[in-house]
N, C-alpha and C positions, 0 to 999 in steps of 0.2 A: 375169740381171740386166743392167741398163744402167749401165755404169761409165764415168765421164768422167775423163780425164787432163787436169789443169789444166797446160798447158804453152804457152809462147810460141813454141816452135820444134818443129814436127812431125818435123823431120829429125834431131833429137838422138838419140843412141844410146839413152838411158834412155827417152825417149818412145816410140821405135819398139819397144823390147823389151817395154815394158808393154802396148802395143797388141797385140803378137803373143801375149803370154801371156793377155790377156783373151779374145781371139778363140779361141785354142787351147782354153781352158777352156769354150767354148761360150756366152760372154756377148757382149753387144753393147757395143763400145767406141767412144768418140768423144773427139776432142781439142777442148778448149775453151781458147781464149786468154783467160786471166783478166784481162789488161790492157785488153781491150776489152769487158768485161762491164759493163752498166749495172745498178746496184742500185736497186730500187724498194722503198721502205719506206712502208707506209700502214696504215690501220686493218684492212684485210682480210688483212694479213700481208705478209711479205717475198716478193719475187720477183726473178728475174734475167732481164734481156733480153740476148740475145746475137745479134748480126747481125740485129736487127730482130724476133726471135722470142723468146717466153717459153720459158725452159728448164724442161721438165716431165718427170716420170717418170724421174728419175735416181736410182738406188738408192744409188750410192756414188761418191765422188770420190777421186782420188789426186793430192794437191797436189804440183806441182813448181815451187815459188815461188822465183824468183831473188832474191838479196840486194838488187838494185837496186829491186825493186818489192815489198818486204816489206809495207809499210803497206797498199797497195791489194790485194795478193794475199791477205793474211790477212783483209781485209774481205770479199772474195769467198768465201773458205772459211767464214768465220763466217756469211755469209748462207745458204750451203748448209746449214750445221748447223742454223740456225734454221728452215729449211724441212723439217727432218726427214731430210736426206740424211746418210748415214754418211760420215765423212771418215777416210781411212786415217791421217791425221796431224791431230791437234787444232790448231785455229787458235791458241789461246793457247800451246801448246807450241812452235809455230813462232816466235811472238813472243819467247818466252823464249830459245830457242836462238840467235836472231840478235843478242842482246845479250850480247857476250862477258863483260862484267863481271857481269851478272846471272847468267849461266850458271855462272861460277866461284863466285859466292857460294852458289848452290844446291848445287853439287857439294861445296863445302867444308862446308856445313851437314849434308850427308849422310855426311860422314866419308870421302870418297873421296880417294885420293892425287892430287896435282897438283904441278906446279912452283910453288915459292913465288912469289907474285904480289903486286905493290903497285900502288896507284892513289891519286892525290892530286889535289887542286884546286891545281895548281901555283902557287907564289908565287916571286918572283924569288930566286934563290940556293938553291932547295930541291932542285935536281937531285942534289947530292951525297948528301943525306940519303935520298932514295928509292932511289938505287942501293945504299946500304948496307942498306936493308930486305931486299933479295934476295941479300945476300951479296957484293956487289961485282961486279967484272968477271971474266970476260966475262958479258954479260947480253943478254937478248932484249927488244926494244922493239916493241910491236904496236899498230897502229891499231885502235881498237874496231870500226871499220866495214870493216876489211880482209877480203878473201876470196881463196881459192886461192893463199895465200902472198904476195899483194900487201900492202904496208904492214907487212911484218915485217922488222926490221933486227937483225943481230947486231953488237953493239958489243964489240970485243975488249978495250978498255981503258976505265977510268973516264972519262978525258978525252973519248974518242970518244962514250961514252954520254951524258955531259953535253951535248956539242954537238948530238947527235941529238935529245935531249929538249928542249933549248932551241929547236931549229928547229921541232919539232912544236908546242911551246907557243906560239911566235910566230905560227904559222898557225892558232891556236885549235883544233888537232886533238887530240882526246882519245886518250891512249895508256895501255896498261898495261905494267908492267915485270915481267919474269919472270927467274928464275934460269936459267942455261944448264946443260943436262944433258949434260956432256961424254961420258959413257959411252954415250949413245944413238948417237953417231958418225954424225949426219946422217940417221938412219933413224927411222921411227915405224911404228906398227901401226894399220891401219884394220880395226875389227871391225864387221861389218854385222849389226844386230839387227832381227829381225822377230818381233813377237808374243811377246816374252819369251824368244827363243832367238837364239843367235849362229849365223846360217846360213852365214857365210863370213868368213874373215879373211885379210888380206894384209899383208906387210911392205913398206913403201915406202922405198927407199933414194935419197937425194938424188944428183944428178949430181956428177961430180968437182968438188971445190972449192965445192959448194953445201950449205949447212946446212939448207935447206928441202927436204923430201922430197916435196912436192906433185907429182903426175904432170903437172900443167899447167906445171911449172917444169923438166921434163926428168927427173924421177925415174922409177925403174923399180919394178915391183911383182912380188912372188913370193908363192907360197902359204906360209902359216905355220900351225902348230898351236899354238893358244893354251895357255898354262899355266892351271891352275885359278884362280890369282890374277888373270890377265889376263881370263879369261872372266867372272869374278865382277865385276871392275871395269867391264867393258863393259856388263853387264846392270844393274849398280847405277846407272851413269851415265844410261842410257836411262830407267830407272824414275824416277830423281830428276827428270829433265826432263819426264816425262810423255809420252815418245815411244814409240809402238809400232813405228815404223820409224825407224831411226837409224844413222848412221855415226859410230862412236865412235873418235876418234883418241887414241892414247896413246903414251907413250915407255917404253922398257924402261930401268930405272935400278937402281942398287945397292940402293935401298930399295923396289923393287917397281914395278908399273905406275903411271904418272902420267898422268892425263887432261889432254889439251890442249884438246879441243873436242868438242862433240856436234852433229853436222850433221843437220838435219831434212829436207834434200833431197839425200841422198848420191847421187852418180852411180853407175850400174850397170856402166859399161863396164870400169873397172879391176878391180873385184871379180869380175865374171863371167869375165873373161879370165884373171885370175890363179888363180882357184879352180876354174873349170869348173862352178860351181854356178848353177842357174837361179834367180837371186834374184828376177827379175820374177815367176815363177810362185809363189814363196813369198809374195810380196806379194798376189797375187790369191787364193791360198788363205786368207790371213789375212782378207781382205775377205769371202770366202765364209762363213767360220765366225763372223763377227761382225756383218755388216751387218743381217741380219734380226733378230738379237737386240737390237741397239741400236734399230732401228726400232720394235719392239714396246715397248721401255722408254720411248721418247719418246712414243708414243701414250698410254701409261698416265699419264705425267707431265702431258700436256696435259689 
């Protein structure tokens, strides 16, 4: 097969590992920078121009779409899908996962555990009320567009929470308010799901004095064996979001696993180094078992 990795940076660990796995499995791999693709839409059907040439005979794509280019990146993925190319991650699932509020609404409707969350169309003086919705202080305030721990604030007191919310509101920045899970102790779990299976899991512990566990913020990762409830929560979250490849982040709490986020372009470096699992090859094997089947289905539909 001819498999394209949609990535803006060929030197990234995840991009390199996917290319290695593709070639190791005997397929032809290529890296396509989705940000410089031109999409042509006409009566003869959709096509993609890349570096002056029409992209043809690509059997499957692995989207690695950064949050800053979600709109254009998903448009490129959708164009490939319309051309009959198998995508390891569905374009609409990427869109859903990038909207924190929408994601939580979907997870809630699926009956999955999560920190109590509130969202409002802020009016003057409404800060106290929304803080009470999540049980008071301490509380977490998150920008809807934040990534890798950026735009996440821990407010230790109600007064601090009100001040932060007022500041974000003054900047017209949309935020969600969440309860603080004290017993998590600055740690979370990342479960990596591929094709309906948890292929690896790690526990991420925040740096000293840091409540955020993101590896980009200095956190450290260690191998963890998931409980039955944690594995079920991870698989349920990925399924609810329509993602066959997902990084599911959750907290360990006194009332069971609580889903924080479902990532549609999870990095491979942390999970592979913490677990020793060849996650890149698991992704390639998923494509091998599904690309031809989907292509046949699309032909019948047409």
